Biopython code that builds the backbone (N, CA, C, O; Angstrom):
import numpy as np
from Bio.PDB.StructureBuilder import StructureBuilder

atoms = [
    (1, "MET", "N", (-24.818, 4.865, 31.587)),
    (1, "MET", "CA", (-23.746, 4.110, 31.002)),
    (1, "MET", "C", (-24.168, 3.551, 29.658)),
    (1, "MET", "O", (-25.328, 3.228, 29.402)),
    (2, "LEU", "N", (-23.167, 3.461, 28.833)),
    (2, "LEU", "CA", (-23.558, 2.830, 27.469)),
    (2, "LEU", "C", (-23.716, 1.369, 27.500)),
    (2, "LEU", "O", (-22.993, 0.648, 28.186)),
    (3, "GLN", "N", (-24.660, 0.943, 26.759)),
    (3, "GLN", "CA", (-24.849, -0.577, 26.629)),
    (3, "GLN", "C", (-23.828, -1.047, 25.514)),
    (3, "GLN", "O", (-23.623, -0.366, 24.509)),
    (4, "GLU", "N", (-23.181, -2.296, 25.766)),
    (4, "GLU", "CA", (-22.575, -2.770, 24.730)),
    (4, "GLU", "C", (-23.378, -3.429, 23.755)),
    (4, "GLU", "O", (-24.351, -4.083, 24.130)),
    (5, "ARG", "N", (-23.047, -3.321, 22.390)),
    (5, "ARG", "CA", (-23.775, -4.016, 21.307)),
    (5, "ARG", "C", (-23.324, -5.355, 21.259)),
    (5, "ARG", "O", (-22.186, -5.650, 21.625)),
    (6, "PRO", "N", (-24.128, -6.180, 20.836)),
    (6, "PRO", "CA", (-23.781, -7.591, 20.564)),
    (6, "PRO", "C", (-22.763, -7.647, 19.286)),
    (6, "PRO", "O", (-22.892, -6.845, 18.360)),
    (7, "ILE", "N", (-21.842, -8.550, 19.297)),
    (7, "ILE", "CA", (-20.843, -8.613, 18.254)),
    (7, "ILE", "C", (-21.560, -8.954, 16.841)),
    (7, "ILE", "O", (-21.152, -8.441, 15.799)),
    (8, "ALA", "N", (-22.658, -9.854, 16.871)),
    (8, "ALA", "CA", (-23.317, -10.083, 15.745)),
    (8, "ALA", "C", (-23.919, -8.733, 15.095)),
    (8, "ALA", "O", (-23.763, -8.472, 13.902)),
    (9, "LYS", "N", (-24.530, -8.008, 15.875)),
    (9, "LYS", "CA", (-25.124, -6.645, 15.400)),
    (9, "LYS", "C", (-24.034, -5.862, 14.716)),
    (9, "LYS", "O", (-24.200, -5.339, 13.614)),
    (10, "THR", "N", (-22.878, -5.796, 15.425)),
    (10, "THR", "CA", (-21.860, -4.850, 14.981)),
    (10, "THR", "C", (-21.274, -5.450, 13.617)),
    (10, "THR", "O", (-21.021, -4.671, 12.698)),
    (11, "VAL", "N", (-21.063, -6.786, 13.477)),
    (11, "VAL", "CA", (-20.646, -7.346, 12.237)),
    (11, "VAL", "C", (-21.621, -7.202, 11.131)),
    (11, "VAL", "O", (-21.209, -7.014, 9.986)),
    (12, "ALA", "N", (-22.875, -7.277, 11.394)),
    (12, "ALA", "CA", (-23.912, -7.086, 10.364)),
    (12, "ALA", "C", (-23.979, -5.506, 9.946)),
    (12, "ALA", "O", (-24.242, -5.175, 8.790)),
    (13, "LEU", "N", (-23.747, -4.669, 10.865)),
    (13, "LEU", "CA", (-23.692, -3.258, 10.425)),
    (13, "LEU", "C", (-22.375, -3.068, 9.606)),
    (13, "LEU", "O", (-22.440, -2.309, 8.639)),
    (14, "VAL", "N", (-21.292, -3.626, 9.866)),
    (14, "VAL", "CA", (-20.140, -3.464, 9.105)),
    (14, "VAL", "C", (-20.270, -4.016, 7.638)),
    (14, "VAL", "O", (-19.898, -3.429, 6.623)),
    (15, "ALA", "N", (-20.841, -5.199, 7.709)),
    (15, "ALA", "CA", (-21.014, -5.947, 6.409)),
    (15, "ALA", "C", (-22.126, -5.140, 5.580)),
    (15, "ALA", "O", (-22.006, -5.020, 4.361)),
    (16, "GLY", "N", (-23.059, -4.667, 6.179)),
    (16, "GLY", "CA", (-24.123, -3.770, 5.447)),
    (16, "GLY", "C", (-23.511, -2.650, 4.868)),
    (16, "GLY", "O", (-23.731, -2.391, 3.684)),
    (17, "GLY", "N", (-22.669, -1.857, 5.647)),
    (17, "GLY", "CA", (-21.848, -0.780, 5.046)),
    (17, "GLY", "C", (-20.965, -1.048, 4.122)),
    (17, "GLY", "O", (-20.760, -0.176, 3.277)),
    (18, "ALA", "N", (-20.336, -2.127, 4.064)),
    (18, "ALA", "CA", (-19.505, -2.695, 2.909)),
    (18, "ALA", "C", (-20.337, -2.743, 1.627)),
    (18, "ALA", "O", (-20.069, -2.153, 0.580)),
    (19, "VAL", "N", (-21.402, -3.546, 1.870)),
    (19, "VAL", "CA", (-22.254, -3.783, 0.663)),
    (19, "VAL", "C", (-22.797, -2.504, 0.082)),
    (19, "VAL", "O", (-22.829, -2.342, -1.138)),
    (20, "VAL", "N", (-23.236, -1.564, 0.956)),
    (20, "VAL", "CA", (-23.761, -0.257, 0.350)),
    (20, "VAL", "C", (-22.582, 0.536, -0.217)),
    (20, "VAL", "O", (-22.774, 1.174, -1.253)),
    (21, "GLY", "N", (-21.403, 0.554, 0.354)),
    (21, "GLY", "CA", (-20.349, 1.134, -0.216)),
    (21, "GLY", "C", (-19.863, 0.605, -1.585)),
    (21, "GLY", "O", (-19.527, 1.359, -2.498)),
    (22, "ALA", "N", (-19.848, -0.807, -1.666)),
    (22, "ALA", "CA", (-19.561, -1.369, -2.984)),
    (22, "ALA", "C", (-20.687, -1.007, -4.047)),
    (22, "ALA", "O", (-20.404, -0.709, -5.208)),
    (23, "GLY", "N", (-21.760, -1.049, -3.643)),
    (23, "GLY", "CA", (-22.844, -0.707, -4.704)),
    (23, "GLY", "C", (-22.744, 0.692, -5.156)),
    (23, "GLY", "O", (-22.875, 0.912, -6.360)),
    (24, "LEU", "N", (-22.529, 1.665, -4.340)),
    (24, "LEU", "CA", (-22.287, 3.087, -4.634)),
    (24, "LEU", "C", (-21.104, 3.093, -5.531)),
    (24, "LEU", "O", (-21.203, 3.716, -6.588)),
    (25, "GLY", "N", (-20.022, 2.492, -5.252)),
    (25, "GLY", "CA", (-18.910, 2.407, -6.050)),
    (25, "GLY", "C", (-19.151, 2.032, -7.420)),
    (25, "GLY", "O", (-18.729, 2.689, -8.372)),
    (26, "LEU", "N", (-19.886, 0.889, -7.527)),
    (26, "LEU", "CA", (-20.154, 0.448, -8.926)),
    (26, "LEU", "C", (-21.122, 1.339, -9.627)),
    (26, "LEU", "O", (-21.032, 1.426, -10.852)),
    (27, "LEU", "N", (-22.053, 2.024, -8.977)),
    (27, "LEU", "CA", (-23.064, 3.048, -9.509)),
    (27, "LEU", "C", (-22.384, 4.135, -10.078)),
    (27, "LEU", "O", (-22.760, 4.557, -11.172)),
    (28, "PHE", "N", (-21.376, 4.682, -9.457)),
    (28, "PHE", "CA", (-20.624, 5.827, -9.765)),
    (28, "PHE", "C", (-19.324, 5.727, -10.268)),
    (28, "PHE", "O", (-18.535, 6.669, -10.187)),
    (29, "ALA", "N", (-19.006, 4.517, -10.849)),
    (29, "ALA", "CA", (-17.742, 4.110, -11.275)),
    (29, "ALA", "C", (-17.502, 4.961, -12.662)),
    (29, "ALA", "O", (-18.402, 5.016, -13.500)),
    (30, "PRO", "N", (-16.338, 5.569, -12.845)),
    (30, "PRO", "CA", (-16.150, 6.433, -13.975)),
    (30, "PRO", "C", (-15.925, 5.556, -15.258)),
    (30, "PRO", "O", (-16.135, 6.063, -16.359)),
    (31, "TRP", "N", (-15.550, 4.404, -15.160)),
    (31, "TRP", "CA", (-15.029, 3.522, -16.235)),
    (31, "TRP", "C", (-15.733, 2.172, -16.225)),
    (31, "TRP", "O", (-16.286, 1.750, -15.209)),
    (32, "SER", "N", (-15.703, 1.506, -17.370)),
    (32, "SER", "CA", (-16.139, 0.125, -17.371)),
    (32, "SER", "C", (-15.190, -0.727, -16.704)),
    (32, "SER", "O", (-14.066, -0.311, -16.425)),
    (33, "GLY", "N", (-15.610, -2.010, -16.404)),
    (33, "GLY", "CA", (-14.706, -2.958, -15.686)),
    (33, "GLY", "C", (-13.406, -3.182, -16.301)),
    (33, "GLY", "O", (-12.363, -3.128, -15.650)),
    (34, "ALA", "N", (-13.456, -3.443, -17.600)),
    (34, "ALA", "CA", (-12.220, -3.746, -18.410)),
    (34, "ALA", "C", (-11.249, -2.467, -18.366)),
    (34, "ALA", "O", (-10.033, -2.559, -18.203)),
    (35, "GLU", "N", (-11.949, -1.265, -18.533)),
    (35, "GLU", "CA", (-11.072, -0.006, -18.500)),
    (35, "GLU", "C", (-10.520, 0.183, -17.134)),
    (35, "GLU", "O", (-9.343, 0.531, -17.034)),
    (36, "THR", "N", (-11.268, -0.015, -16.034)),
    (36, "THR", "CA", (-10.896, 0.225, -14.718)),
    (36, "THR", "C", (-9.671, -0.708, -14.427)),
    (36, "THR", "O", (-8.671, -0.255, -13.870)),
    (37, "ARG", "N", (-9.773, -2.119, -14.842)),
    (37, "ARG", "CA", (-8.552, -2.989, -14.577)),
    (37, "ARG", "C", (-7.353, -2.505, -15.393)),
    (37, "ARG", "O", (-6.220, -2.670, -14.942)),
    (38, "ARG", "N", (-7.542, -1.949, -16.507)),
    (38, "ARG", "CA", (-6.396, -1.607, -17.362)),
    (38, "ARG", "C", (-5.759, -0.273, -16.711)),
    (38, "ARG", "O", (-4.536, -0.135, -16.733)),
    (39, "VAL", "N", (-6.492, 0.590, -16.200)),
    (39, "VAL", "CA", (-5.882, 1.791, -15.521)),
    (39, "VAL", "C", (-5.262, 1.259, -14.215)),
    (39, "VAL", "O", (-4.123, 1.597, -13.891)),
    (40, "MET", "N", (-5.989, 0.449, -13.483)),
    (40, "MET", "CA", (-5.380, 0.067, -12.188)),
    (40, "MET", "C", (-4.020, -0.810, -12.506)),
    (40, "MET", "O", (-3.083, -0.726, -11.712)),
    (41, "GLY", "N", (-3.933, -1.503, -13.466)),
    (41, "GLY", "CA", (-2.877, -2.244, -13.882)),
    (41, "GLY", "C", (-1.580, -1.235, -14.245)),
    (41, "GLY", "O", (-0.430, -1.398, -13.838)),
    (42, "ARG", "N", (-2.013, -0.256, -15.032)),
    (42, "ARG", "CA", (-0.921, 0.755, -15.239)),
    (42, "ARG", "C", (-0.336, 1.546, -14.014)),
    (42, "ARG", "O", (0.851, 1.839, -13.875)),
    (43, "LYS", "N", (-1.358, 1.846, -13.148)),
    (43, "LYS", "CA", (-0.855, 2.428, -11.888)),
    (43, "LYS", "C", (-0.098, 1.565, -11.030)),
    (43, "LYS", "O", (0.866, 1.953, -10.370)),
    (44, "ALA", "N", (-0.547, 0.367, -11.043)),
    (44, "ALA", "CA", (0.139, -0.654, -10.137)),
    (44, "ALA", "C", (1.618, -0.809, -10.701)),
    (44, "ALA", "O", (2.571, -0.922, -9.929)),
    (45, "LYS", "N", (1.752, -0.811, -11.958)),
    (45, "LYS", "CA", (3.206, -1.000, -12.603)),
    (45, "LYS", "C", (3.999, 0.267, -12.231)),
    (45, "LYS", "O", (5.168, 0.141, -11.866)),
    (46, "LYS", "N", (3.444, 1.433, -12.302)),
    (46, "LYS", "CA", (4.184, 2.706, -12.039)),
    (46, "LYS", "C", (4.644, 2.618, -10.516)),
    (46, "LYS", "O", (5.766, 2.949, -10.131)),
    (47, "VAL", "N", (3.704, 2.163, -9.762)),
    (47, "VAL", "CA", (4.103, 2.020, -8.154)),
    (47, "VAL", "C", (5.151, 1.109, -8.052)),
    (47, "VAL", "O", (6.116, 1.375, -7.335)),
    (48, "GLN", "N", (5.073, -0.082, -8.768)),
    (48, "GLN", "CA", (6.180, -1.056, -8.632)),
    (48, "GLN", "C", (7.523, -0.402, -9.085)),
    (48, "GLN", "O", (8.504, -0.518, -8.350)),
    (49, "ILE", "N", (7.604, 0.232, -10.180)),
    (49, "ILE", "CA", (8.702, 0.819, -10.817)),
    (49, "ILE", "C", (9.307, 1.857, -9.730)),
    (49, "ILE", "O", (10.514, 1.852, -9.489)),
    (50, "HIS", "N", (8.478, 2.683, -9.131)),
    (50, "HIS", "CA", (9.001, 3.711, -8.149)),
    (50, "HIS", "C", (9.473, 2.954, -6.945)),
    (50, "HIS", "O", (10.539, 3.264, -6.412)),
    (51, "ALA", "N", (8.790, 2.053, -6.527)),
    (51, "ALA", "CA", (9.277, 1.201, -5.237)),
    (51, "ALA", "C", (10.625, 0.491, -5.547)),
    (51, "ALA", "O", (11.509, 0.375, -4.698)),
    (52, "THR", "N", (10.722, 0.031, -6.799)),
    (52, "THR", "CA", (12.033, -0.593, -7.024)),
    (52, "THR", "C", (13.153, 0.222, -7.101)),
    (52, "THR", "O", (14.245, -0.134, -6.658)),
    (53, "ARG", "N", (12.910, 1.524, -7.750)),
    (53, "ARG", "CA", (13.891, 2.532, -7.677)),
    (53, "ARG", "C", (14.265, 3.028, -6.335)),
    (53, "ARG", "O", (15.439, 3.124, -5.978)),
    (54, "PHE", "N", (13.249, 3.344, -5.596)),
    (54, "PHE", "CA", (13.512, 3.638, -4.211)),
    (54, "PHE", "C", (14.326, 2.572, -3.310)),
    (54, "PHE", "O", (15.205, 2.871, -2.502)),
    (55, "GLY", "N", (13.864, 1.270, -3.605)),
    (55, "GLY", "CA", (14.656, 0.315, -2.852)),
    (55, "GLY", "C", (16.151, 0.369, -3.350)),
    (55, "GLY", "O", (17.042, 0.305, -2.502)),
    (56, "ARG", "N", (16.431, 0.471, -4.539)),
    (56, "ARG", "CA", (17.824, 0.550, -5.043)),
    (56, "ARG", "C", (18.579, 1.646, -4.501)),
    (56, "ARG", "O", (19.726, 1.450, -4.100)),
    (57, "ARG", "N", (17.935, 3.010, -4.443)),
    (57, "ARG", "CA", (18.602, 4.053, -3.727)),
    (57, "ARG", "C", (19.006, 3.843, -2.255)),
    (57, "ARG", "O", (20.076, 4.213, -1.773)),
    (58, "ILE", "N", (17.951, 3.159, -1.557)),
    (58, "ILE", "CA", (18.263, 2.768, -0.201)),
    (58, "ILE", "C", (19.482, 1.772, -0.107)),
    (58, "ILE", "O", (20.431, 1.961, 0.653)),
    (59, "LYS", "N", (19.367, 0.737, -0.921)),
    (59, "LYS", "CA", (20.351, -0.168, -0.897)),
    (59, "LYS", "C", (21.761, 0.504, -1.185)),
    (59, "LYS", "O", (22.757, 0.214, -0.522)),
    (60, "ASN", "N", (21.767, 1.400, -2.197)),
    (60, "ASN", "CA", (23.012, 1.982, -2.515)),
    (60, "ASN", "C", (23.555, 2.930, -1.441)),
    (60, "ASN", "O", (24.770, 3.074, -1.308)),
    (61, "GLY", "N", (22.701, 3.555, -0.701)),
    (61, "GLY", "CA", (22.955, 4.366, 0.327)),
    (61, "GLY", "C", (23.577, 3.624, 1.573)),
    (61, "GLY", "O", (24.452, 4.105, 2.293)),
    (62, "ILE", "N", (22.974, 2.333, 1.726)),
    (62, "ILE", "CA", (23.401, 1.503, 2.785)),
    (62, "ILE", "C", (24.755, 0.955, 2.466)),
    (62, "ILE", "O", (25.625, 0.974, 3.336)),
    (63, "ASP", "N", (25.006, 0.435, 1.194)),
    (63, "ASP", "CA", (26.285, 0.005, 0.749)),
    (63, "ASP", "C", (27.341, 1.105, 0.935)),
    (63, "ASP", "O", (28.403, 0.811, 1.485)),
    (64, "GLN", "N", (27.110, 2.336, 0.514)),
    (64, "GLN", "CA", (28.046, 3.344, 0.680)),
    (64, "GLN", "C", (28.384, 3.556, 2.202)),
    (64, "GLN", "O", (29.547, 3.726, 2.567)),
    (65, "THR", "N", (27.391, 3.540, 3.020)),
    (65, "THR", "CA", (27.640, 3.746, 4.457)),
    (65, "THR", "C", (28.426, 2.689, 4.974)),
    (65, "THR", "O", (29.300, 2.978, 5.791)),
    (66, "VAL", "N", (28.242, 1.387, 4.595)),
    (66, "VAL", "CA", (29.007, 0.316, 5.056)),
    (66, "VAL", "C", (30.462, 0.380, 4.579)),
    (66, "VAL", "O", (31.400, 0.040, 5.300)),
    (67, "GLU", "N", (30.591, 0.792, 3.436)),
    (67, "GLU", "CA", (31.954, 1.047, 2.848)),
    (67, "GLU", "C", (32.784, 2.006, 3.565)),
    (67, "GLU", "O", (33.966, 1.799, 3.843)),
    (68, "LYS", "N", (32.124, 3.077, 3.861)),
    (68, "LYS", "CA", (32.785, 4.255, 4.650)),
    (68, "LYS", "C", (33.170, 3.749, 6.106)),
    (68, "LYS", "O", (34.223, 4.045, 6.671)),
    (69, "GLY", "N", (32.168, 2.944, 6.633)),
    (69, "GLY", "CA", (32.393, 2.273, 8.049)),
    (69, "GLY", "C", (33.726, 1.406, 7.925)),
    (69, "GLY", "O", (34.658, 1.489, 8.725)),
    (70, "ARG", "N", (33.693, 0.606, 6.875)),
    (70, "ARG", "CA", (34.872, -0.310, 6.781)),
    (70, "ARG", "C", (36.062, 0.476, 6.643)),
    (70, "ARG", "O", (37.039, 0.183, 7.333)),
    (71, "ALA", "N", (36.108, 1.463, 5.819)),
    (71, "ALA", "CA", (37.304, 2.326, 5.571)),
    (71, "ALA", "C", (37.822, 2.990, 6.827)),
    (71, "ALA", "O", (39.032, 3.153, 6.989)),
    (72, "LEU", "N", (36.868, 3.399, 7.775)),
    (72, "LEU", "CA", (37.250, 4.025, 8.915)),
    (72, "LEU", "C", (37.934, 2.933, 9.866)),
    (72, "LEU", "O", (39.002, 3.139, 10.443)),
    (73, "VAL", "N", (37.271, 1.869, 9.953)),
    (73, "VAL", "CA", (37.664, 0.780, 10.809)),
    (73, "VAL", "C", (39.147, 0.385, 10.300)),
    (73, "VAL", "O", (40.066, 0.326, 11.117)),
    (74, "THR", "N", (39.340, 0.134, 9.028)),
    (74, "THR", "CA", (40.680, -0.121, 8.454)),
    (74, "THR", "C", (41.659, 0.894, 8.767)),
    (74, "THR", "O", (42.785, 0.566, 9.140)),
    (75, "SER", "N", (41.314, 2.101, 8.643)),
    (75, "SER", "CA", (42.364, 3.260, 8.878)),
    (75, "SER", "C", (42.623, 3.468, 10.285)),
    (75, "SER", "O", (43.658, 4.061, 10.589)),
    (76, "ALA", "N", (41.778, 3.039, 11.254)),
    (76, "ALA", "CA", (41.892, 3.251, 12.559)),
    (76, "ALA", "C", (42.735, 2.020, 13.092)),
    (76, "ALA", "O", (43.287, 2.127, 14.187)),
    (77, "ALA", "N", (42.846, 0.910, 12.389)),
    (77, "ALA", "CA", (43.506, -0.079, 12.927)),
    (77, "ALA", "C", (44.986, -0.154, 12.718)),
    (77, "ALA", "O", (45.634, -1.076, 13.214)),
]
sb = StructureBuilder()
sb.init_structure("model")
sb.init_model(0)
sb.init_chain("A")
sb.init_seg("    ")
for serial, (resi, resn, name, xyz) in enumerate(atoms, 1):
    if name == "N":
        sb.init_residue(resn, " ", resi, " ")
    sb.init_atom(name, np.array(xyz, "f"), 0.0, 1.0, " ", f" {name:<3s}", serial, name[0])
structure = sb.get_structure()
């Protein structure tokens, strides 16, 4: 039967893995910090634009569906 690990040991292993991962990320980063922030800012802006457009398309589709439903209810009455 498997022994359960103490919570503190598990937390220490996860934290240690995060530190090692962050260190490797900094070591192998393709750009400087300022350039990375600029690139990430541009990507975030593009994602924001796409999300806004997607939300508008969904809203327009819902509005059209509601209008069709209202027209059906009105014509049936």
